[in-house]
LUMGUVEX-864423 format. One record per residue: x negated, y, z negated of N, C-alpha, C, CB in turn; residue in three letters. Coordinates in steps of 0.02 Angstrom, whole numbers, plus 50000, padded with zeros to 5 digits. Atoms other than C-alpha are relative to their C-alpha. Glycine has a CB too. Layout:
<rs>
XYZXYZXYZXYZALA;...
</rs>
This chain:
<rs>
500455005750004514254995048549499565000749938499564999550063MET;500384999850062513384990648386499254999650014500214994449952SER;500725000549993511524991948357499774992850007499665003349941ASN;500185007149997511464973048333500094997450071500424995949951MET;499885002249931512244970148505499475002950047500705002150022GLU;500524997049958511014982348582499334996549990499945007549983GLN;500625003850012509584973048499500014993350036499904998949924ASP;499935006349963510244956648570499865001250074500704997049991HIS;500074998649928510324964548743499275001650017500455005950020TRP;500714998549988508534971148728499594993650003499735004649945THR;500375006349999507904953748687500194995750060500134996149935ARG;499795003849940508934945848827499635002650061500775000550011VAL;500364997249943508144957848951499264997949998500045007750000LYS;500695002450006506444952848883499934992850024499775000649928GLY;500015007049977506864934548913500054999750076500584995949968ARG;499924999949928507434938449090499365002350034500595004550021LEU;500614997449970505874948449126499454994649999499755006349962ARG;500515005450005504774934049066500174994350048499954997449928SER;499785005649959505814921449164499905001250075500724998549987SER;500014998749927505884929949335499415004150023500645003450020VAL;500574995749981504364941449330500215007350006499714997650067GLY;499874992850002504214960249329500315002650064499365003849986GLU;499744997449936504544963149515500734998250009499604997350058ASP;499305002249992506144952849521500445003649949500074992449993VAL;499604996750052506744960349357500135007350020499644999849932PHE;499924993049981506444978149420500495000850057499345003050019SER;499574999649941507344974649584500734998649984499764995350053SER;499315002450007508894965849518500315001249932500024992850015TRP;499714999650067509104968349330499895006749965499714994649957PHE;500164993750035508404985649288500615004449991499465003750038ALA;499404995650003510094993949322500614996449971500165002750069ARG;499455003650032511144980949232500095002649928499874992350000MET;499854997450067512014987549075500454995149962500345006850005ASP;499555003850044512844978848928500615004449984499654997849934LEU;499394996350015514664984248912500304997949933500514998850057GLU;499705002350062515294973248770499844992749988500765001150000ALA;500045007050020515114956848675500644998449962499354998549957VAL;499365001750031516794948948633500054992449991500595002650044GLN;499965007150017516884932148545499464996150037500704997250018ASP;500505004049965516044919848664499845002850069500264992850008ASP;500114997049935515984931848813499575006249995500675001750033SER;500414994049994514724944948866500215003650064499244998350001VAL;499794996049943515254959048982499425004650022500645004249984HIS;500554996149972513884966449093500265003950060499404995550019LEU;499814996349940513964979249233499385002050039500415006249981SER;500524997649955512924984549383500315005550043499714994350045VAL;499714994349964513105000049493500274998650069499485005250005PRO;499775001249931513414991749662500264992950008499435001250050THR;499745006649983514384977249736499454995450026500565000550052ARG;500555004049974512804971649823499614996649943499535004350042PHE;500365002950057511894969249657500414994649965499825005549949LEU;499565004950032513394960249581500004993450039500715002749993LYS;499965006049958513524948249728499344996249999500185001950071SER;500665003349998511644944849732499864996449934499455005150016TRP;500135003050066511504941649545500434993949989500115005249944ILE;499565005850007513024930249546499764994150041500715001950020GLN;500205005349955512334920449692499334996849981499965002550071ALA;500685002550009510534918749634499764999449927499535004450036HIS;500274999850068510334922149447500534999049946499665006649990TYR;499465000750049512004918149362499794995549942500634997250034ALA;500195004750053511314903149267499455002749955499784993450031GLU;500544997250041509744912249211500255005249951499465003150046ARG;499724995050045510744926649140500374996749943500475004850039VAL;499625003550052511904914849048499534996449952500484994950033LEU;500485003550043510434904448983499645004849953499494996250043ASP;500344995150042509564920148920500445002249942499795006150042ALA;499544998150054511114925048822500114994249951500685002150029TRP;499925005750044511354907348754499404999249953500104993650041LYS;500605000550042509554907448692500015005149944499375000950043ALA;499964994750051509914923548599500614999249955500035006950035GLU;499375000850037511724919948547500324993450023500495006150011MET;499765006649979512164901248557500754999650012499814994949949PRO;499275000549992514034904648545500245002650068500345003949946LYS;499804997249935514054913748714500084994350051499485005250025VAL;499875005249950514844902548847500175003050068500564995549977SER;499814997049936515284915148982499725007150005500775000050009ARG;500234993249987514534930749059500425002950057499245000250018VAL;499594996749949515684942649154499605005950028500685002449971ASP;500374994749967514954954749281500485004450039499464997050046LEU;499564995349964515794970349349499585005350034500525003249952SER;500304994249968515394984949463500285006149964500145000250077VAL;499764994450040515475000449356500155006050045499495001949946ARG;499814993949964516325016149420499795005949959500765000250015SER;500194993950036516085034149367500315000149931500215006250039ALA;499665000150064517345031349227499894993549962500745001250009MET;500145006650029516695013749191500644996349982499565000849937ARG;499355003150016518475007249204500184994450048500545005250002ASN;499855005549956518304993549333500064993649960499454999250055VAL;499905006250038518984977149266499454995150018500704997050014ALA;500545004749986517634963849249500234994350044499714997449935PRO;499865005949959517534949849374499844993949957499585000050066VAL;500085005550047517774934049272499514994750024500674996849986ARG;500455005649990516444920649259499495001450055500394993850017ASP;500534998549952514784923849343499854993850041499375002449964MET;500115005549954514954910749478499785003050066500654995750009ALA;500224997349936514114912749648500605001950043499574994950037PRO;499474997749957515194922849767499715002050067500375005849968GLN;500224998249933515124927749948499735007250000500584999450050ALA;500244993249992514214943350007500595004750012499505000450059GLU;499454995349990515294959050009500165000850074499845006749969PRO;499794999049931516314961850166499735006650025500774999850006ARG;500334994349970515674974750287500325006649980500014999450073ARG;499664993750013516994987750247500145001349926500635000350037ASN;499894998850071516974986050058499635006249979499784993949959GLU;500354994150024516565002549973499484998049949500495005049969PRO;500535001450049514975002849870499835006349963499374997150034THR;500264994550039514325013749731499254999650003500264999849926SER;500705000249988512535018749759499565002449942499855004150059ASN;500404997650055511995026449595500244997149935500005007649998ARG;499785002250066512015020849413500545004649973499414999749952PRO;499424996450025513495026649309499835007049977500314996249942ALA;500184993450025512555041149231499925005050057499364999749960ALA;500124995549945512275048049405500595000450047499394997950038GLU;499414999849958513995044949481500435006049982500414993549994LEU;499614994150012514895061349498500485001050060499555006349991ARG;499604998649941516095069549621499545000050060500385006849994SER;500455000849945515375065149789500305002650064499814992750008THR;499784998049933515465071049969499614995850049499895007650012ALA;500355003949949514985062450130499465004250031500504997550053THR;500554996549969513345067050207500245003150066499404995350013ALA;499724996549942513715080050342499654998250065499975007349990PRO;500275002349937513085069650488500514995450031499314996549991VAL;499545004449966514225061650616499614995750049500565004050036SER;500325004549954513715046650718500504994650020499364996949969ALA;499535004849974514505032550815500084994049955499784997750068SER;499975005850044514125019150686500165002149929499344996050003HIS;499784997950067514925019450514499425001049951500494994949972GLU;500574999350046513255016950423499645006650011499524994250009ALA;500354993849985512585032350510500415006149980499845000350073LEU;499654994450031513895042950425499635002249937500724998149983GLY;500404998350059512665042650280500304997449936499925007549996GLY;499775001850067512775037950098500295006249966499414997149957SER;499694994250033513795048849979499495004849971500474997649944PRO;500424994750028513025065349926500385003449944499795005150054LEU;499724996250055513315074349763499895007450014499694997949931ASP;500094992949983513645092949798499605003949948500675003250008PRO;500384996550051512775097549635499244998950005500234998049932ARG;500725001649996511105089849684499685004150056499904992450013LEU;500314995349952510345104949772499355002649971500495005850016THR;500624997050025508715114349759500155005149945499615003450058PHE;499834994950049509615127849661500084997249929500635003550020ALA;499885003050065510035115749520499414995749976500624995750002SER;500585004050018508335107149518499555003949951499594997950062PHE;500404996750052507325111349361499264998350011500234998049928VAL;500715001049984505475113949398499584999449937499755005750042LEU;500485000850054504055108449286499364997050028500294995649942GLY;500645002649976502275102249295500054993050030499505000049943ARG;499945006949977502875084449324500264999450072500464996249954ALA;499685000749934503785088349487499855005750048500744999549990ASN;500134994149958503025104249561499804998150071499465004349968THR;500245001949934502115095849705500554996650041499404995349995LEU;499455003449964503585084649751500525005150023500334994749955ALA;499504994849983504755099749748499745004250059500145004549939HIS;500274995949947503595110049858500004996350067499285002249983ALA;499995004049938503425095949985500714999150026499684993149987ALA;499295000849979505315093249987500265006550031500434998149939ALA;499794993649972505615111850017499705001150070499815005849954ARG;500344999449936504355111550158500384996250054499284997549996GLN;499625004249952505325097450243500685003250014500094992849972VAL;499324997549992507035105250212500025006450041500315001349932ALA;500004993549966506545122250282499724999750071499625005049960GLU;500265000649932505785115450442500555000650052499644993350008GLY;499534999449945506615117750610499844994950054500015007150029ARG;500105004849946506855106250758499445002750046500654998950040ARG;500564998149957505265106450861499395002349963500225005350047GLY;500584998050040504145112450720499534994049990500215002949932ASP;500455005650014502565102050695500114997449929499275002250008PRO;499895003250065502745089650552499355000049962500274992750009VAL;500624999350039501485093250415499774993449970500105005149944MET;500195006550028501525076250328500574995250011499835000749923PHE;499485004749980502445060850384499764992849992500215001350073ASN;499404998250038503145051350299499825003549934500414993849986PRO;500054997650069503415060650136500274994549956500395006849990LEU;499825005750042503455046950005499975002349927499534993850012TYR;499954997950070504055051549829500164994049957500555005649992ILE;499855005650044503965038849690500005002349927499484994350009HIS;499924998250071504485039949508500434994749967500335007149992ALA;499575004550039505315030049370500725002350003499764999649928GLY;499284998750000507175029849339500145006749966500384994349965VAL;499754993950032508005046649306499525005849997500214998449933GLY;500494994650002506525058049345500125005150056499304997350006LEU;499804994849953507365067349490499874998850073499665006049982GLY;500165001149930506845059049652500635000150044499634993450009LYS;499384999849961508645056449712500255007150006500534995549967THR;499804993049998509025074549667499635003550057499855003549932HIS;500394996749947507615080349782500214997650069499264998749989LEU;499815002649934508125068849925500675002750022500014992449998LEU;499354997249981509925074649920499965007550012500524998449946GLN;500104992849988509355092749907499725001250070499525003049947ALA;500274999549932508335090250066500574999250051499464994650012ILE;499465001349953509885083350152500495005850004500374993649980THR;499544994350000511045097450098499695006050035500195001849927TRP;500324994149971509785110950144499874999050075499355001549964ALA;500165001349930509265102650307500605000450046499674993450007GLY;499405000149958511035100550370500365006850002500474994849975ASN;499714993349994511405119050342499825003150068499755004549944SER;500184997749933510555121550511500394996150051499234999350012SER;499565003649952511765117250654499624995950052500445004850034PRO;500365003649947510385111250771499564994549972499575004950039ASP;500435005150031509635098650650500424994649967499535003349948ARG;499645005650030510245081350599499574996949946500194994850054LYS;500345003150058509725075450426500464994649973499835005449945VAL;499595005750022510335058250372499724997149935500034994650054LEU;500195003050063510295051950193500304993149993500215004549941TYR;499775006950008510405033050169499644996849941499884995950065LEU;500355004450047510065021650024499754993950038500484997849941THR;500255006049967509075006050066500564994950009499424996849959ALA;499435004749995510654995850032500455001850059500415000049935GLU;499584997849944511655006350156499664998550067500145007549994LYS;500375001649939510295004150286500074992550016499255001949993PHE;499935007249990510374985250260500704998250025499854996249935MET;499325001449980512264984850272500125002150072500505003649954TYR;499894997449933512244995350429499684995650053499745006950006GLY;500355004049951510954984850518500324993050007499264999349981PHE;499685006649997511774968150471500685000550035500104997249929VAL;499354999149968513484974850524499925001050075500375006049970ALA;500124998949928512764980650690499824993550035499445005150010ALA;500165006549971512044963350721500624995850009499494996249955LEU;499385004149997513724955150683500465002450055500365000249933LYS;499544997349950514674966850799499655001150067500305006649976THR;500394999549938513314966050933499925007350023500344995950055GLN;500124992949984513014984850923499325002249974500565004449971THR;500654998550030511234983750859499615005150041499594993649993ALA;500374995349958510504993051008500255007149991500064997950074LEU;499724993350011511705007650986499825002649931500774999850008ALA;500194998150068511325007650799499295002649999500074994049952PHE;500704997950000509455008750831499925006750036499574994750034LYS;500084993849962509615022350963500275006049962500364999350067GLU;499714994550039510755032950853499555001849941500704998149976ALA;500434998850058509605030850703499375003850021499824993449967LEU;500634996949977508085035950804500125006950031499654995550049ARG;499844993349977508985051550862500065005049944500634999950040GLY;499964995650059508995058650686499375004349995500094995849935ILE;500594995650007507845073650656499634998649935500225007350003ASP;500305001550065507545069650472500374994049971500025006249952VAL;499705006050030507865052150404499774999649927499804993550039LEU;500145000250072507975051350213500244993349973500345006049963VAL;499845006750026507915033950133499864999949925499594994550037ILE;500075000250073508205031849946499974992749975500585003749966ASP;500045006650032507785016949833499724994750047500684997949975ASP;500285004649951506665008449961499824993349969499385003050032LEU;500195006350032506184995249833500544994650006499855001149926GLN;499455004849993507884987049864500084997450071500655003149978PHE;499965002449931507564984050049499804992650003499555004250048LEU;500115007250000507714965150073500114997150069500464996649948GLN;499905003649938507624952750216499485001650052500695001550027GLY;500544999049952506254950150345500245003750063499714993350021LYS;499744996849939507344955250493500145007449988500644996550025THR;499854993150017507954971050408499365004049989500445000449937THR;500644996650012506194975550352499645001350065499564996049952GLN;500324999149935505544972850528500325005750038500044993550042ALA;499664994649966506884984350598499845006849968500774998850000GLU;500194993850034506484997350466499315002250022500024999149923PHE;500684998549978504654996350517500005003050070499564993749998CYS;499964997449931505084998850701500305007150000500434995350044HIS;499684993450004506225013550658499515005249972500634999749957THR;500494995650031504895021250546499475002150051499674996649939LEU;500524998549950503575019950682500285004350056499724993550029ASN;499714996249944504745026450818500125007349981500674996850022ALA;499874993250022505255041750717499355004049990500405000049935LEU;500634996550012503495046150662499645001550065499544995849953ILE;500344999049936502775043650836500345005350042499984993550039ASP;499634994949963504145054950905499985006949966500724997950009ALA;500054993650034503715068650781500605001649957499895005450049GLY;499434998950044505305066350679499784998849927500604995350019ARG;500195000550071505215068150490500344994149965500175006549964GLN;499745005450042505435053350372499845001649928499714993050021VAL;500104998950072505675055550185500254993849963500385006549975VAL;499845006450033505685040450070499895000849925499574994250028ILE;500095000250072505915037949883500044992849976500525004449963ALA;499995006750030505565022549778499775000749928499544995050039ALA;500194999850070505195018049598499274998049988500454995649959ASP;500705002050006503385013149635499635002350062499934992349990ARG;500384998049941501965017949754500034994750055499275001549981PRO;499965004949944501865009649927499614993649987499745003250063PRO;500415005950011500474997849871500334994849955499345002049970SER;499665004550046501634990349739500644997150028500155003549936ASP;499395002849969503064986549860499824993350033500315005050052LEU;500295006249975502474968649877500474995950044499774995849942GLU;499535003649958504074962449960499985002650072500705000649972SER;500034997249933503714973650110499374997650037500015007649997LEU;500565002049958502574969050254499425004949990500224999750074ASP;500604995950009500784975350240499975005950048499384995650008GLU;500014994549951500994985750399500455005749978500224997450069ARG;499554994850024502474994950323499675003849943500674997049978VAL;500324996750057501534998450162499435004550023499744994849951ARG;500554996049974500045004750261500265006450032499594996050050SER;499724994049968501135016550363500285004849949500554998050050ARG;499734995750052502005023050208499445003749963500414995949950LEU;500564997050036500345026250122499625005050042499524994649976ALA;500364995549955499725035650276500275007150000500034997350068GLY;499724993350004500845050550241499795003549935500764999950006GLY;500124996850065500965061350086500374996149946500225007550001LEU;499715003850055501245050549932499975004249937499634993149990VAL;499974995550058501825060749782500354996349943500385006550018VAL;499695002950059502175054249608500325005549957499494996049958GLU;499684995750050503435062849495499904996749933500775001250016MET;500185003250064502765059449322500545001149948499335002849974SER;499514999550054503685058249157500105007349980499774995949939THR;499814993250016504565073849097499675002349936500765000649995LEU;500294997150061503605084648974500555003149958499475005250018GLY;499504997450046504495091948824500285006750024499705000949930GLU;499774993549975504575109348901500494999150058499405004350023GLU;499555001349944505365102449059500664997049976499664995450052LEU;499395003050027506585091948958500455005449970499834994749947ARG;499614994550029507125107648865500325004250055499555004649956LEU;499724996349944507375116649031500594996450032499475001250052GLY;499455004049973508455102449096500615000549955499794992750010ILE;499444999550047509515102848939500365006750005499754998949928LEU;499704993349994509795121648953500395000650065499465005449995LYS;499654999849936510255119549136500664996349997499564997150055SER;499385004050005511535106049095500525003549957499844993149972ARG;499544996350043512295116548956500315005850040499645002749937VAL;499744994549959512445131349076500514997650051499425003650036ALA;499525002849952513295120349205500654998149966499694993850035ALA;499405002050035514515113749075500425006149981499834996049937ALA;499644994050022514955131449019500395003450057499525004949969ARG;499614997349944515585135649194500734997949993499714997550067VAL;499325002650009517115124949154500235000149927500054992950027HIS;499825000150072517045125648963499635005949968499814993149965HIS;500354993950020516605143548918499825000249926500435006050015ALA;500134999750073516675140548729499474994949978500644998849962SER;500495005250019515435126048734499325003349986499934994750057PHE;500644997150019513845130848643499584994949963500115006349956ASP;500465004550034512335120948589499445004249970499714994550048VAL;500524995950032511185129248462499304998150024500044999249924PRO;500695001149977509355131148508499664994349961499595006449993GLU;500315005350041508845119748363500214993150023500185000949926ALA;499765006449974509925105748434499664998350066500775000150008VAL;500335001249936509205107848608499274998049990500035006350045LEU;500705001750014507435107248538499954992949971499695005149951GLU;500005006850027507865091548439500094994950056500564999249947TYR;499875004649945508555083148596499394999550046500615002250041LEU;500585000049956507055088348702499424996249968499795007250016ALA;500555003450035505865081648570500134992549992499905003249931ARG;499845006950019506795065348538500174995550059500585000049953SER;499795004049943507485059648707499475000850055500715002150027ILE;500614999249960505925056348809499984996150065499424998149959THR;500085004749945506325043348941500175003050068500434994149989HIS;499834997349934507255051949083500555005149997500204994350046ASN;499514994749996508415065649141500714997749991499935003550064GLY;499325002550008509945054649142500204999549927500084993150034ARG;499865000250072509815051948955500135007049974499424996849962ASP;499904993150021509685070848933500705002450020499475004650030LEU;499334998049978511245073649037500544996349961500084998650075GLU;499535003950040512135059648944500095003049931499774992849995GLY;499964997050067511715068148779500455006250001499305001949975ALA;499584994049995512495084648835500734998150012499755004550058ILE;499315002249989514035075448899500324997649935500024994450053ASN;499725002450063514255067148730500165005749952499504995249966ARG;499884994250044514085083448635500615003950024499385004649998LEU;499434996449973515335091648753500654996349983499925000950075LEU;499405003950013516595077548734500195000349926499904992750021ALA;499874999950072516425077048544500265006949978499374998149960HIS;499804993250019516565095948530500715001650023499515005050028SER;499344998449973518095097148642500554995749969499994999150075LYS;499485004550024519045081948582500145001049926499814992750013LEU;499914999150073518765085548397500045007349979499444996649964ASN;499964992750014518795104648411499515002049945500715001949981ALA;500514998350049517175105848313499395002950034499814993749958THR;500614997149973515575115548338499444994750002499785006149959ALA;500585004549995513985106748391499505001849946499675000450071VAL;500504998950053512805104648245499444994950007500324999449929THR;500575004649997511135096048221500204993249972499405002949960LEU;499785006350029511935082848110500434996050049500395001249935GLU;499575003449951513245078948242499584997450058500545004950026MET;500425002149945511915078048378499604993849981499525005650021ALA;500395005850022510845065948277500434993749999499715001249930GLU;499555005850003512355054748254500214997650070500625001849958ARG;499725001649936512985055448433499494997150050500325006050030GLU;500495002149950511355052248526499494995149974499645006150027VAL;500525004250031510455040148411499814994150044500254997449933ARG;500185005849958510555025848538499605002150061500634996450022ASP;500404997749943509715036848670499275001249980500295006450028LEU;500694999050024508165038848562499674993249998499995003549930ILE;500305006749992507175023848620499275000149980500084997550072ARG;500725000450013505475017948564499615000550065499814993549962PRO;500414999449940504075021748684499834993150028499355003949985MET;500165006449968503835007648809499254999750013500404999050066GLU;500715000549985502085000848832499865001950073499744992949986PRO;500184997949933501175007748983499974994050047499335003749999LYS;500035005349950501384997249140499335000350035500595000550050ARG;500685000149972499634992449195500024996850070499514996249954ILE;500025002549931499304990049381499324997050015500155005750050LYS;500635003249981497984979349463499505005250025500124994650054ILE;500444994849975497294994749550499675003849942500395005050045GLU;500294996650059497045002949379499454995749970500555001349947ASP;500505004650028496124987549317499365000150043500284992849996ILE;500585000049955494984987349470499605006549993500224999050073GLN;500344993550005494595005949452499615000549935500515005850005ARG;500324999450065494195005049266499424995249993500514998749944VAL;500545005050003493154989149280499415002350044500254993050023VAL;500534997749956492184996249428499605005649967500295002550068ALA;500344994550034491785011949328499584997549942500515005249976ARG;500355002750059491285002049173499354996650020500454995149961GLN;500595004049981490064990849267499595003350056500224993150022TYR;500394996249950489445004049391499974996450067499305001349974ASN;499945002849933490044995149547500595003550033500104992249999VAL;499444996949965491295000649679500594995250002499805002150072SER;499405004249994493074994449698499944995450060500635004450006ARG;500095004349940492614987949871499544994249985499725004250059SER;500425005650020491254977449789500414994549968499455002449951ASP;499585004950034492564968949681500424996050050500465003449949LEU;499575003349950493594964849836499594996450053500455005150032LEU;500425002849947492104959549942499834992749986499355004050006SER;500225007050008491324942349965499314999549968500004996450068SER;500675000050030489704947449880499984995449939499795007149980ARG;500065004850055489074934349757499425001749953499904993050028ARG;500554998150045487694944049667500275000649929499685006750023THR;499785000450070487744943149478500315006549976499404998449955ALA;499744993650024488064961749455500715001550026499535005650021ASN;499324999249973489684959849556500464994449976499985000250076VAL;499595005850018490284942349510500315000849931499584993650003VAL;499734999450068490464945649323500545005349995499435001649951ARG;499464995150002491444962049342500634997650036499765006650030PRO;499425002549963492564953649471500394995049958499774996850067ARG;499675004950042492934939249353500355003349941499504994849974GLN;499684996450055493284951249210500645003550025499515005349970VAL;499414996649973494474961149321500574995050013499825003750065ALA;499495005149988495394945249372500304997649934499704994050039MET;499775002050066495504939949190500495005149971499404999049952TYR;499564994750025496254956749141500645000450040499645006850002LEU;499404999949958497454956149288500484994549979499824999250074ALA;499575005650020498094939249227500295001249930499624993550001LYS;499774999350069498224944149044500405006449987499414999949953THR;499674993650012498864962149060500575001550049499495005450003LEU;499454998949953500064960649207500404993550006499745002350070THR;499585005949989501444948749259499904997150070500745001849991LEU;500145002549933500664945349430499804992649998499445004150034ARG;500185007049995500484927249484499284999350023500484996350048SER;500695001349978498804919249520499915001250075499794992949983LEU;500084998749928499094919249710500025007550016500554996550039PRO;499964992849988499594937749704499365003549978500615003049964GLU;500634997050023498054942249602499444998550050499804997349929ILE;500505001949950496984932649726500065004350063500074992750019GLY;499894995949941497764942349870499755007149989500745000250019ARG;500224993250015497384958849782499245000549992500345002449936ARG;500735000050005495554953649762499694997250064499784995949939PHE;500315001849936495114952049945500264993750031499284999449991GLY;499715005949969496274937749989499714993449975499915000350074GLY;500295006150028495504924849873500544994949983499605001749937ARG;499555005450018496294908049834500175000349926499694993150018ASP;499794999750070497264906049672499544995949955500724997649993HIS;500455004050041496034892749613499385004149980499784993650039THR;500564995650017494644905849618500195004449941499805004350061THR;499774995750055495674917049505500044995949936500695003150016VAL;499945004350059496044902549386499324998549971500364993550018LEU;500685001350024494194898349376499725006149963499534998150059HIS;500254993950032493774916549336500335001149932500125006050045ALA;499634999050062495124917649202499744995349946500764999050010VAL;500235005050050494564901549116499295001449978500054993050030ARG;500704998750017492734906549123499955005949951499595001550064LYS;500034994150045493014923749044500314998349933500355006050032ILE;499695002150063494174916048914499504996449956500614995650012GLU;500495003950037492794903948864499435004449975499724994450043ALA;500564995750020491434917348861500185004949946499745003850061LEU;499784995150050492454929848761499984997049930500705002650017VAL;499985003250065492584917048622499324999349967500304993350007GLY;500675001050030490694915848598499515005650015499724993550024LYS;500454994549981489924931448678500295006549972499905000350078ASP;499714994150033490234946248562499925006350043499675001149932THR;500104994249957489514958748687500555000450052499314999750035THR;499465000249950490734953248822500675001349967500004993250036LEU;499384998950036492124952948694500125007549988500004996249934GLN;499954992750011491764971248651500155003650065499365002749969ASP;499894996849935491714975848836500734999250021499534997050053GLU;499315001449980493404967648869500485004249958500164992549993VAL;499564996050043494194976248718499975007450018499804999149926GLU;500084993049978493494992948776500415001350063499265001850012SER;499624999349938494244990248948500765000149986499844994350048LEU;499295000150017495934985948871500225006749971500154994349951LYS;499834993650030495905001948769500055005550053499495002049947ARG;499994995049947495485012348922500634999450043499374999350044GLN;499405001149958496915004449020500645001949963500044992850022LEU;499404998450039498155007448879500095007449990499984996549933ALA;499964992750012497755026048867500405003650055499295003049996GLU;
</rs>
């Protein structure tokens, strides 16, 4: 893929993000990749049949329009489900299609994470309760520790080493992190370690698998058996919770969550955002999730990235003894590839392939050439409404609860209006959503606040300086 095509794709994603909003984009388009641009056709791929079907049914025209706006000659967008070898033939023309059949196989991880898989070692009467595929390499032994993930790792080990009947220390354990920072690795490690004990049942499910299982149980009138079997699990591990869709499915998940926690069974959940940001979920579910231990796995530091690279090289040398990457190359990769662990693994795979296929040694020049598309510019920090409320409250010496309250005193009203203004200008949240986050206010109240601060900033230099200071603090 040329740099020009990649630039087109970056701008198309920007158009989609602006068109559908950050939440919808993160849920449905974040894992979509550009495969090729050929004449008047664009070939895209997603990791699961569920995503392909949903995008075709609900967003086909928007995707096509975004490409036409960028490249007018494009008249067709083809969408495929990518496999580990990325060799699945594209499905022609992004026209709405039916939902996948119950027994269709699905891929649960992006291509960079699809490896040789095994079935989760849990047997149950319902097919969904057989678990989602597990990668035998994703164990605690292969997990590279660093400052960004120490707490999450310790909590995961605590869960994995527990025994049936032991008191649960924190429930649920909720791990959140961006793409490729290791949360799925930890969840699968918990499952492998937990199931090494014969008297303990640990079940690993993606949110998509949970949805498929529950819908299938409803269709076959086995929903009661499905629920009972699910609630008999000692440790329930749910990955990618942000993809849980549908009111009925979410309600059943809430009931299951409550039943397991109340029975003293362990629940472990991973998502790409904290519970408070899962706005598609019911408030009761978010509250229950936040009531356990919520751990963030932050971005990988350079030292941790170097450790991951060395670990991947060591793993590759098990099968390719002559493969060697000089320390200077590893340091260059650790310094330059900053986004996530999948990019680091992809870099090592490229060096291995180039070295083996061309029978050449790995050099710094070769590494710079092979991984240049993985060196991405730093993305701007994603600002949350909670961050805005915290920073504004600190600046004006009021509490966050004051900003959310109904108090109308001058020392509270102005900071509240400034916070609403910043929420509208620095995030992609809608006016009704901002109003909900500020104590359940109406969207017209938010609009009034935004317009008032906009007008004042233009003529009040003191307020203008305060707003700029707040923006700088939020960007740091």
